[in-house]
C-alpha positions in Angstrom: 102.5 -3.3 102.0 100.0 -5.9 102.9 98.2 -5.7 99.6 101.5 -6.6 97.8 102.1 -9.7 100.0 98.5 -11.0 99.8 97.9 -10.4 96.0 99.1 -13.6 94.5 97.5 -15.9 97.1 94.2 -14.1 97.2 93.6 -13.6 93.4 95.4 -16.4 91.5 92.8 -18.0 89.5 92.9 -21.8 89.8 93.1 -23.9 86.7 91.3 -26.7 88.5 87.5 -26.5 88.6 86.2 -26.3 92.2 82.6 -27.0 93.2 81.5 -24.7 96.0 78.7 -25.6 98.3 75.8 -23.2 98.4 76.1 -20.4 101.0 74.0 -21.0 104.2 70.6 -19.5 104.0 70.7 -16.0 105.3 68.6 -15.7 108.4 65.7 -13.3 108.5 66.5 -9.8 109.7 64.1 -9.0 112.5 63.5 -5.4 113.6 65.5 -4.2 110.6 64.7 -1.1 108.4 62.6 -1.8 105.4 64.5 0.7 103.1 68.2 1.5 102.7 70.3 3.8 100.6 73.4 2.3 99.1 76.1 4.5 97.7 78.3 3.7 94.9 80.1 5.0 91.7 77.5 4.6 88.9 77.8 3.2 85.4 78.8 -0.4 84.7 80.1 -0.8 88.2 76.8 0.1 89.9 75.0 -2.1 87.3 77.2 -5.1 88.3 76.3 -4.6 92.0 72.6 -4.3 91.0 72.7 -7.6 89.3 74.8 -9.5 91.7 73.9 -8.0 95.0 70.9 -5.5 95.2 68.3 -7.2 93.1 68.7 -10.7 94.7 68.7 -9.1 98.2 65.6 -7.1 97.4 63.9 -10.2 96.0 64.9 -12.2 99.1 63.9 -9.6 101.7 61.4 -7.2 100.1 63.7 -4.3 101.1 63.6 -1.3 99.0 67.1 -0.2 97.9 67.7 3.4 96.9 70.8 3.8 94.8 73.0 6.8 95.1 76.1 7.5 93.0 78.0 9.9 95.2 81.0 7.7 96.2 83.5 10.1 94.7 82.4 12.6 97.3 81.8 10.1 100.1 84.4 11.4 102.6 83.3 15.1 102.4 79.6 14.1 102.5 79.9 11.8 105.4 81.8 14.4 107.4 79.0 16.9 106.7 76.3 14.4 107.6 78.0 13.5 110.9 78.5 17.1 111.8 74.8 17.8 111.1 73.8 14.6 113.0 71.9 13.5 109.9 73.4 10.5 108.3 71.1 9.4 105.4 73.3 6.7 103.8 73.3 3.2 105.1 76.1 1.4 103.1 78.8 3.2 101.2 81.1 1.9 98.5 84.6 3.4 98.9 88.2 2.8 98.0 90.5 1.5 100.8 92.3 4.6 101.5 89.0 6.5 102.1 87.7 3.7 104.2 90.9 4.2 106.4 90.3 7.8 106.8 86.7 7.4 107.7 87.6 4.8 110.2 90.3 7.0 111.7 87.8 9.8 112.0 85.1 7.5 113.6 82.8 8.0 110.7 82.7 4.2 109.8 81.7 1.3 112.0 84.3 -1.3 112.9 83.5 -4.8 111.6 84.3 -8.1 113.1 84.8 -10.1 110.0 84.4 -13.6 111.7 81.1 -12.8 113.4 79.5 -10.4 111.1 80.5 -11.6 107.6 79.8 -15.0 106.0 82.4 -17.8 106.2 83.6 -19.4 103.0 81.6 -22.5 101.8 84.2 -24.8 103.3 84.0 -23.1 106.6 87.1 -20.9 106.3 86.5 -17.9 108.5 85.9 -14.6 106.5 89.1 -13.1 108.1 91.2 -15.8 106.5 89.2 -15.7 103.2 89.7 -12.0 102.7 93.2 -12.3 104.3 95.5 -9.3 103.8 92.8 -7.3 101.9 91.2 -6.4 105.3 93.3 -3.4 105.5 91.1 -1.5 107.9 88.8 -2.6 110.8 85.9 -0.7 109.1 86.5 -1.9 105.5 84.7 -4.9 103.9 86.5 -5.5 100.5 84.6 -6.4 97.4 87.0 -6.1 94.5 90.5 -5.5 93.1 90.4 -3.1 90.2 92.9 -1.0 88.4 93.1 2.4 86.9 94.7 2.3 83.5 94.7 3.9 80.1 92.7 3.3 76.9 92.9 4.8 73.5 91.1 4.9 70.2 92.6 2.5 67.6 91.6 4.6 64.5 93.4 7.9 64.9 94.7 8.9 61.5 96.9 11.7 63.1 99.0 9.1 64.8 100.3 7.7 61.4 100.1 4.1 62.7 101.8 4.6 66.0 100.2 2.6 68.9 100.6 3.5 72.6 102.7 0.8 74.3 103.1 2.2 77.8 101.6 4.6 80.2 104.0 7.5 79.2 102.1 7.7 76.0 99.9 10.0 77.8 102.7 12.6 78.1 103.9 12.1 74.5 101.9 14.7 72.6 104.2 14.7 69.6 103.7 11.1 68.8 100.1 11.0 70.0 98.6 14.4 69.6 95.0 15.2 70.7 93.0 15.5 73.8 93.5 13.0 76.7 91.3 12.6 79.7 92.6 12.3 83.3 90.9 12.2 86.6 90.4 15.5 88.3 92.4 14.4 91.4 96.0 13.7 92.1 95.7 10.0 92.7 97.3 7.9 89.9 98.2 11.1 87.9 101.1 12.1 90.2 102.5 8.5 90.3 102.4 8.2 86.6 104.0 11.7 86.3 106.9 10.7 88.4 107.3 7.3 86.6 107.4 9.0 83.3 109.9 11.6 84.6 112.4 8.8 85.4 111.5 8.0 89.1 111.8 4.3 90.0 108.6 2.5 91.1 109.9 1.7 94.4 110.9 5.4 95.0 107.6 7.1 93.9 106.1 7.5 97.4 109.3 8.6 99.0 109.7 11.2 96.3 106.0 12.3 96.8 106.6 12.7 100.5 108.7 15.7 99.8 107.6 19.2 98.6 110.2 18.9 95.8 108.7 15.5 94.6 105.1 16.9 94.5 106.5 20.0 92.5 108.2 17.5 90.1 105.0 15.6 89.5 103.0 18.7 88.9 105.7 20.1 86.6 105.3 16.9 84.4 101.6 17.3 84.4 102.0 20.9 83.3 103.5 19.6 80.1 100.1 18.3 79.0 97.8 20.6 80.9 96.4 22.2 77.8 95.7 18.8 76.2 93.8 17.3 79.2 90.0 17.0 79.7 89.6 16.4 83.5 87.0 13.9 84.5 85.2 13.3 87.8 83.1 10.2 87.1 84.5 7.0 85.8 82.0 6.9 82.9 83.3 10.2 81.4 86.4 8.8 79.7 84.5 6.0 77.9 82.0 8.5 76.6 84.8 10.9 75.5 86.6 8.1 73.7 83.4 6.9 72.1 82.7 10.5 70.8 86.3 11.0 69.8 86.5 14.0 72.0 89.5 12.5 73.7 91.9 10.0 71.9 93.3 8.4 75.0 92.5 8.6 78.7 92.3 7.0 82.1 89.5 5.2 83.9 88.9 2.0 85.7 89.6 -1.3 83.9 85.9 -2.4 84.1 84.7 0.7 82.4 87.1 -0.1 79.5 85.9 -3.7 79.4 82.3 -2.4 78.9 83.4 0.0 76.2 85.4 -2.5 74.3 83.6 -5.8 74.8 80.0 -4.8 75.4 79.8 -1.6 73.3 82.3 -2.8 70.6 83.9 0.7 70.3 87.2 1.0 68.4 89.2 1.3 71.7 92.1 -0.7 73.1 93.5 -0.6 76.6 97.0 -0.6 78.2 97.7 -2.7 81.2 101.2 -1.1 81.5 101.6 0.6 85.0 98.0 -0.1 85.8 97.4 1.0 89.4 95.9 -1.8 91.6 93.5 -0.7 94.3 90.9 -2.1 96.6 87.2 -1.2 96.7 84.6 -2.2 99.3 81.9 -1.3 101.7 81.7 0.7 105.0 78.8 1.2 107.2 78.5 4.8 108.5 78.3 5.5 112.2 75.3 7.4 113.4 72.6 5.1 112.1 69.8 3.9 114.5 69.6 0.3 115.5 67.2 -0.7 112.8 69.3 0.7 110.0 72.4 -0.7 111.4 71.0 -4.1 111.6 69.8 -3.8 108.0 73.2 -2.6 106.7 75.0 -5.5 108.5 72.5 -8.0 107.2 73.0 -6.6 103.6 76.8 -6.7 103.7 76.9 -10.3 105.0 74.9 -11.3 102.0 76.6 -9.1 99.5 80.1 -10.1 100.4 79.7 -13.9 100.6 81.6 -16.2 98.3 79.1 -16.6 95.6 77.8 -13.0 95.5 81.4 -11.7 94.9 81.9 -14.4 92.1 78.5 -13.4 90.7 79.7 -9.8 90.3 82.5 -10.9 87.9 79.8 -12.1 85.5 79.0 -8.5 84.8 82.4 -6.5 85.1 86.1 -7.4 84.9 87.0 -6.8 88.6 88.7 -9.5 90.7 86.7 -10.7 93.7 88.2 -10.0 97.1 87.7 -13.5 98.5 90.1 -16.2 97.8 87.2 -18.7 97.7 85.4 -16.6 95.0 88.3 -16.6 92.5 87.9 -20.2 91.3 84.2 -19.5 90.6 84.9 -16.7 88.1 83.3 -17.9 85.0 81.7 -16.4 81.9 80.1 -13.0 81.3 76.4 -13.3 81.9 75.4 -11.9 78.4 78.5 -12.1 76.2 79.4 -15.7 77.1 83.2 -14.9 77.1 85.6 -16.2 79.8 86.2 -13.3 82.3 89.4 -14.5 83.9 91.6 -13.1 81.1 90.0 -9.7 81.5 90.8 -9.4 85.2 93.5 -6.9 86.2 95.1 -9.7 88.2 95.5 -12.2 85.3 99.2 -13.0 85.0 99.2 -11.7 81.3 97.9 -8.3 82.4 99.9 -7.9 85.7 103.4 -8.0 84.1 104.0 -4.4 85.0 101.7 -3.1 87.6 102.0 -0.2 90.0 100.8 -1.0 93.5 98.8 1.8 94.9 99.8 2.7 98.5 96.5 3.3 100.2 98.2 3.8 103.6 100.3 6.7 102.2 97.3 8.3 100.5 95.2 7.9 103.8 97.8 10.0 105.5 98.4 12.5 102.7 95.2 12.7 100.7 93.8 16.0 102.1 97.1 17.8 101.8 97.9 16.7 98.2 94.2 17.2 97.2 94.6 20.9 98.2 97.9 21.3 96.3 96.4 19.6 93.2 93.4 21.8 93.1 95.6 24.9 93.6 97.7 23.8 90.7 94.6 23.2 88.5 93.3 26.8 89.2 96.5 28.5 88.2 
């Protein structure tokens, strides 16, 4: 997998301080639309984009940005918009596998990284700076994040037991109580197989068979009555804060916000965290003015400094190699952010590398099987 090969070089945080030159002033965008709709995931993540990208861009250009939080439904909605010949979104934040599907279906523009994206401060072309994380011709990476588990630290019923690995979610005897999991197969079926004895390197081979899918769903069946299914990443933090769930999955940045900013009695597990990529696509079907504005925005929003700036607000690793040494302290808390990144060596001792290529090919089929299982 490209992501595996490029991970260490793209995200190793240098111990040596580096001074980056300021990014070139972004040229004015003539004949561009004066409003744009940007689609993302909401919550702490959208706030980090607002602070690092949206507000600075609007202040610089005067462009009005409308925020939409529909990224979880991006593929289906873009298909429907395209069919109706009425694309109302300008820039959309998606995971890599969804970007690959949208690109294959002609619903996302192809991007030439070296002519349409900013070079690194030292002149390194964008294609080299992003490196192996440019997994699709239509995908502009922003961050590496992970999906992992968090749990309340004050559960009397657990009698002092503390979850130490991802399989705690399936151990209802030691850790009774409700757990929250995402209402889709991604991550859940991988964890189910890992906790049913399948070796990491064999998970996707097993999932490629009907028997393997049945095995994963059978493992999930063992906790079906104990699961609260979530659709938005902000749900698990709220469920944990309210003690409606005692452990559950979401994105590592959501847990960072819950633990470090909100000071909730919650801890997180890095064990078997599932690495993934997130970034921008520009939909096809926009007129010239909207396309020009979208390209102008993503060039700004994915330059070296902007990606580093986002890490001041959320614990996701920036997708450019040149941004990693610029990761500093949280904008409000003043704490070093590097140790909170999923790619930090202390956190990445036992990771599971999400196979976005496999999911791009199999997502629709497994989604259907998963939803059928849920309805039974």
